[in-house]
N, C-alpha and C positions, 0 to 999 in steps of 0.2 A: 456711217460708218464708224463716227466718233458714242456715237449711242451702242455698237456693239460691241468695242473697247471696255468700256467704262465698266456691267456686268464679266466678263471677262479680269477683268482684272481686280472685281472686287472679291468675285466672285471664286478666281484660285487665289487668290493669299487665304482665306478664307478655309477652304478647303485643306489648301496647303496645309495651314498652321495647324487644324485635326490632324493633318499626314502626322508631323514633328514634334507630335505629342505623341503619336499612335507606335512612333519609332523609338521612343521608351521604355515599349516593353521589349522585352528580352525575345520570346517568340514569336510577334507579331510582329518581328521586322519586316521580314522577305516579302508579309500579304502585300502591306503599303505601301512596299516596293515598288508592285507588282502594280500597285492601284493608280501608282503617279502616270503612267500611263495611260488612263482612260479618262484621265479628269477633261480634257477638254469635251470630250462626247457623250459623259454625265452634264458637265452644265449645258451645252445645246441641248439635252435630251430632257433638262428638269427648266429649261426656259419657252422650250418645245408647247412642254406640258401645261405649267401656265398660263401661256397665252401670251408670254412676257417678249416676243418678238413675233416681230410678222416672218415675210417668205424671207424667205434666207437657203444665199446661191453659196455652191458648196466652195468657191475664194474665201468668203464673210465667214463660214461653216470654218478653210480650216487657220484661217489668220488667228479666229475667235482661239483655235485649238493649241494653238504657236502660243500666243500671250499668255491664254493661263496657267501653261503648261509652264512654263519661265518662273511669270508669277507664283506660280505654287509651290517647286522650286527652294526659292530666295524665302519662302515665308516657314517653309519648312524647313529651312535650315538657321532663317536666325530664332525658327522656337527651340530645334535639336540642341543645337551646339554650345549655348549657355546651361540650359538646365544639366546636358550630359557631363559637360565641368563641371561645375556644382553635384551636380552626386557622386563625383567618379574623384571629386577634394574628402566630399563631409565622407565618404566610407570608405576611403581608401584603394584604388582600382587604378589608382593610377601608377600606384608604386611600381610594378613594372611593366617601362612604357611598349614593351612588344603585346601587353593584354589590348592595349587600349589606346582605339585610332587617337585619338584627346591630344591623353596627355602624350605622345609622341612628337603630335603636332606643336606642340608649346613648347617643347623642348631644345627647339629649334628655334633659332633666331627669324627664319623667315617662314615661318611658321605661316602669322596672317595672310599673308601675299600667295603662298600656296593652298596654304583655305579655302581662299578670296578665290583664285584661279580652279578650281576643285569642282567648287562648288557650281561653278558660270558654265563646263563643260559638260555638267551634269545637266543645270538645265537648260541648254542648248540641246539633249540629247532631247530633255522630257518634251520641249518642246516639238523637236522633230513628233515622237511618238504619241502627240500631243493633236496634232495640226491631221495625222492621216487617220485617228479617231474620229477628231470631231468634222473628219470632211466624212466620212463615211453614214455619223452619222445625221446629217445635213443632207449627206448625196438623197438619202433611205425620207429624211424628208423633202427633200424637192418629190421624189418618185411619187411617193406618197401622193402631194397636191396637186401634183400636174394630174394624175388620177384621177382624185377629188373632182377639179377642173374639165376633165372629158366626159366624167359622167352628167356632171350636170351640164353643160356646153349640148349631150345629145339628145337629156331628158326636154330641153327650153327649143331643140327643134322639134322632140316629136309634139309635146306640146302644141307650139305654133299650127303646125300642121291641120 
């Protein structure tokens, strides 16, 4: 179990940081937000394609997806929020708080707590979506591997006769 959690955390943080940078690009934000729902499935696909993990049950896959989805949102927020705030200060976007969400949060005294709560709830939502996508990918791989084993067993029986 511990062998499955470490790659989920590391790869989820790396993908989340990359998506946090992509979130800074204005017209690509919507597409990168959609990508947050498929991080868990992509991680399992990557690990299975490179033979870094062996037989994976559906429960393990959904656990990896949930953890990677949760971590990826926090990594994206850790990259996106400071850079967005610094660019809004440099370019003067934050003059009107109705325009920029970050500057409107920073104008209130409870902004840090509210920002942490919003990131936490988005991370929880992302973990649910990623658990489902990773569950689907691990289920498909589980079926493929069981079909391969069944064919090998049938070939062994035919050869023995």
